[in-house]
N, C-alpha and C positions, 0 to 999 in steps of 0.2 A: 504494500500500500504506500503510495506517495504521500509525503507530508510537506508542510511549508512553514514550520516553526522558524521564527527569527533567531538570529544569534543571541539576542538579549534574552529571549524566552528560554533558550537551551542552557543558559547559565544556571537555571534552577534545576537541581538534581532530579526532582520528581518529574518535571517536564521532559528532561533529557531521557529519563528512563521510559516514560510513556511514549516518546517519539520512537525509541528503539523498538518497543513492543508493537506499536502501530505499523512500523515498517516491516515487521515479521509477517503480518497478516496478508494472505493472498486471496481473500474474498471467496474461498472455496465453498463455504457454507456447510461443511461437514458438521460443524458445531450445532446447527439447527436441528439435526436429527436426534440429538440427545439432550436438548435443553428442555427442562420440564415446563417452563412458562410458555415457550413457543408451541410445544405439543398441546397444551391446554387452550391457549388463547389464539394461536394461529396468526399472530401479528409479527411481522418481520422485526419491528422495533422491540419486541419482547423476546428476541433471540440474541445470542452473543454478538453475531455479526451486526445486527441492527443497533445494538447498544454501542458497539465500537464506532460506528459511523457518528452517532450522536455525541459520544465523548470526544472524538477527534474534532468535530466541528466546534464544540464548546471550548476545548483547550486551545486549539490552534488560533481561534479568533479572540481568545482571552476575554470572552464575554461571561457575564453572570449566568448561572444555570437558569433555564426556563422551566415552566411547569411541565412541558412535554418531556424534557430530559429527566427531570426528577421523577416523574411518574414511571417511566420505563426502567430507570436505574433502580428505583426503590423496589420494583417488582422482581429484580434479580435476587435469587436465593444465595448467590455465592456458593453454589453446590460444587462448582468447578468441574462438572462433568464435561464441559466444553474443552477443558485443558487435557483431559484424558483422550478425547476424540481428535483433537487438532493435530494434523500431520505436520504442521509448521512450527510447533512449539511456542505458540503465542501465550505469553504469561498474562492471561486475562485477570488473574487475581490482583496483581499489582496495578494493572490499569484501572480496574473498577474501584479499588481502594483509593487511588488518587482522585478519581472522579467524585467519590463520596466526600472526600475532604474538601474538594473545590465547591461541591454543592452546599455543604454546611457553612462555608465561608462566604458564599455569595447569594444564597437563596433564602428568602424570608418565608418560612413555613407558616401555615395557619396556626393560630395560638393553641388550639386543642392538640394538634399533632406535635407541635414544639414542646408543649408541656408534658405529653406522654413520653416522648423520647428522653427528656430530662429526668423524668421520674424513674424510668427504667435504668438510666445511667446512675442514678443516686441510690437505687435499691439493690439491683441484682448482683453487683460485684462485692457487696458487703453482707456476709451471712447473717449477722444479728438483725440488721434492718430488714433483710429479705424475709427472715423467719417471722418477724412481727407483721410484715405486710401480708404474708400468706395466712397467718392466723386470722387477721381481719377479713381477708378475702374469703376464707373458709366459712366464717360466720355469715357473710353476706351472699354466699353461693346460691342459696335457694331463690334469691331475688333476681338471678341472671335472666330468667325468662320474662321478667317484668320490665326489662330495659326496652323502652319503646323505639320504634323507627328502624329504617334500613340504612341510615347514614353510616359512613365509615367509622365514626366515633362510637356509634351504638354497637356495631359489629365488634369493634376492638374491646369494648367493655364486656360484652358477652363472652368473648374469647378469654379474657383475663379471668373471669369467674369460672369458666368451664375448665381451664387448665389448673386452677388452684386445687390442690389435693384435699380430699375430704378430711384427712388426718395428716397433720404435719409431724413427722418423726421427731422424737427428742434428740438432743445432741448425743453423739457417741462418746463413750468413755475414752476412746482413742483419738478423739477430735481435739488435739492439742499440739502445740509445738513441742519438739523434743526429739530424742533419739530412741529408736526401737531396735534393741540389740538382736543380732543374728543368733539363731539357734545353732549350737555346735560351732564348728570351725567357720570363721567368717570368710566368705568367698568374694565379697565385694561390698561397696558402700554406695548408696544412691540417695538422692534427694527426691521426695515425693511432692509434686504439686497437688495439693488437696482440693483446689478449686474453690468456687464460691457457691453457685447455685446447687451444685451436686452435694455439698456438705449439708445443705438444708433438706433437699428433696429426697436424697437417698444416702445417708451416712454409711449404710452397710457396704457400699462400694469401696470406700477408703478402708474400712475395717478389713474387708476380704483381701484387699491388696497388701496391707501391712502384714496380716497373718501369713499369707502365702509367701511373700518375699522373705520374711524372717525365717520361716521354716526351710526355705531353700538356701539359707546361709547368707542372706544379704542384710546388712545393716541399713535401716531406713531412717533418714533424718527429715524432719519437717521443720524448716527454719522459721523462727518466730517472725522475721521481717517479711516473709513472702506473702503474697495475696493473690488477687485476681490477675490473670494473665494479660488482661487488657483487650481481649478479643471483642467483647460487646461494644465498648467505646470505639474501637478501631473500625469495626464494620458499620458503625453509624456515622463515621466521619469525624468523630470527636478526637482529633489528633492529640492534643496536649494531655487530656486525661488518660488516654491509652498509653502514651509514652511514659507518663508518670508512674502508672501501675507496673508497666514492664520494667522500668528502670529500678524499681524497688526489688523486683525478683532477681534481676541481674546482680544487684549488689548482694542480696542474701545468698544466692547460689555461689557467687564468686568467693564470698567469705568462707563457705564450707569447702569449696574446691581448694582454696589456698591453705586452709587449716589442716584438714585431714584427708583431702582428696575425694573425688567422686568418680564413680564408673559411669554414672548416667544421671540425668534428670528425667525421672519416670513420670509419665502422665497417663491417667486412666480416663480422661475425657477427651475424645479425639478432636473436638472443636478447639479446645485449648492447645492441644498438641500442634495443630497446623500453625497457630499463631506463634507459639514458642519457637518452633523450628524456623520461623521467618524473622526472628529477632535480629539475626545478622544483617538482613536486608533493611529492616526498619531502622536500625541504628548505624547504617553504613556511613553516615555523615556526622555522627555524634561522637563525643569523647569516649563513649563506652563501646565503640565499634569492635575493638579486638575482643573484649570480654563477651560481648553479645554473640559474636560469631563463634567463639569457643563453646559457649553454652548451647547455642543452636545445634552445634555438632554433637553435643552430649545428649540432647533431648531424644527420648525414645517413648513410643507408645508401650504400654505395659505388655502387650502381646509380643513386641519385638524383644523386650528384655527377657521374657520367659523363654523364648526360643533360644536366645543367646546363652542363658544359664541352664538350659536343659530341663525344662519342666517335665515332671513325671507324676502320674496319678498314683494313689495308694489304695484306692477303693475299687471294687468290682464295677464293671460297666453298669450304668443305671437303667438301661433299657429305655431311654427316652430319645425322641427325635427332636432336634433343634432346627428351627427355621432361622438361619443366620441373616440378619439385616446388616448390610455393609453401610455404615455411616459415610456420608459423602466426604466429610472432612478426613476420614481415614483412607478410603479407597481412592478418592480423587486428589485431596489435598496433600496427603502424605505418601500415597502410592503403596500403602500397606494393605495387601489383599489376601495373601495366602495364610499368613501367620495365625490369625484368629481361628480360621476354619481348621487348620492343621492341628492346633492345640485342642480344640473341642473334640476332634476325632481321636486324638491321642488320649484324651480323658475318657473315652468310651461312649461318646454321644454319636448318634447318626445325624449327619448334618445335611440339610437341604437348603438350596438357595431359591428364592422366589423368582418368577419372571420379572423382567424389567428391574433387575437388581441394581442397575446403574442409576435409577431415578431417585430423586430426593423424596423423603417422607413428608416434607413441608415444615419441619421444625426450624432448621437453619437459624439458630440463635434466637433472636426475637422476632423472626419472620412470622411465626404463627400468631403473634400478637399484633404485628403491624399490618399484615396482609392476610387476615383470617379466612377470607373466602377462598383464595387460591390455596392456602395451606390446608384448608379443610378438604378440598378436592384431591390434593395429593395424598393426604392421609387415607382417605377412603380407597383410593387406587392402590396404595401400598398395602393396606390391610387386606384387600381382596386378593392380591397376589400372594401374600403370606398365608392366608387361609387355605389357598389351593394346594399348598404343600402338605396339608393334613398333618402338620407337626404337633408336638405337645406343648411347645413354648417357643418364644421368640428371644433370641440373644442378640445383643448389640453392644458396641463399645463407646457409646456416647449418651450422656444423661438427657440431652435434648431429644434425641430420637426415642429413648425409652419413655419419656413423658408424653411425647406426641402420639405414640402408638399404644399407650395404656388405655384400658377400657374396651379393647377389642375381644375377640373370641378366645385369644390365648394370652397367658401371662407373659410379661416382659421382664427380663433379668439381664444384668450386665454379664458379659462373658467372663470377667475375672471372678465373679461370685460362683459361677459354675465350676471353674477351674480350681478355685479354693476348696469347694465342697469335695470334689473328687480327689483332692490331695490332703484330705484330713480335716477340713474346716466344717462348719455347721451347714446344714441344708438350708438353702435360701428360702425365706418365708414365702416369697412370691410363687414358688413352684410346688408347694405342698399339694395343692389341688391337682396339678398336672400329673404328679406321680400316682395319686390315687386313681385318676381317670385312666392312665396308661395301664395300671395293673388290672383294673376292671375290664378294660378292653381285651387284654391278653387272656384273662380268665374266660371271657365270653367266647373268644376265638377257639380256645382249647375245648370248650364244652360243645361247640357247634359240630 
């Protein structure tokens, strides 16, 4: 693709990078075949290629974002399926992130939308605030159906109530900064990013991760100064807050790395993992550039770490079939595809993949709150494909996906909870019904 940025524009590192990305695109349109919003809406401007044209025009002419540009960029899930499909290696992720920052700096959103985005930014990255908000939303949940109107604001309010859990789990006893010692001979030392929303919505995921890694001989450190990875703010175009959160993590992990060493920064929420692995790019022009790049190289999804250190089950095969949902941030953002499925098979599960496994479930960070209609369609499409596998449960490696897919015909559980169970940990509460149903089905089959 030809571009015409001026030499003055190209002095800006973000613009120079966007220029390089735009010049990589050859207009082939392969990305349209795997873009969820294009498949649903059929609008070229709701495809990666269409958005690239809009972003190019906006950045090249140095003009403020228009309502049209904002509408179509906001509808992008950042699922990054287009990057998996693209034969030219277009880094759409960095381009759309730049566009979102430009939008936030130049576009005046309607007051209700601006207020909601600020509220999400003020709540979700901070577990204590988020817990209180969920408790309040849970009490008000029965009122969701009474929210009047079909406006976007009304849809978003109903989505917020619908996604709020009926019961908010209490904090875990392990949910604290500190060092969790390896059992037996220490084989390695890792820092665990415990996340923000996940700590509130499903603390059992971090519990399972710590139990499993320490049993495997890994010392797990949770630094006191770490916090949210910054992904939520980053993907809303809130540059400074995102960098502030990421900078705190870089400092916290660097301190651990220099004090006693780290074999990895392990992440069990794939949406966070994609962002942490991109810290090196995000901080390329910052004083922390070297430290950020070093830590990005150390970042690993928990499934990658388990493969590296030789996960092995200690229980008999459970006789359960798992429908594996590949989170977009894991399969497209991090290119981690085989490890979770191989680990589940090694643990004794039968693993099935649904049709259209490359398509997003509609969670996408805060997308299911900001674009509830599209997210709802994607959820129903994904659940229908998962149901056709006739599995006993759904496993995924991202809390956003697990929350989005909850309430369907099958229970949802994080992959690491299943792996911990098969290696000596407790049975995940979410699947107790699935086990009973599987045993009843087997008994009926033997009697027939």
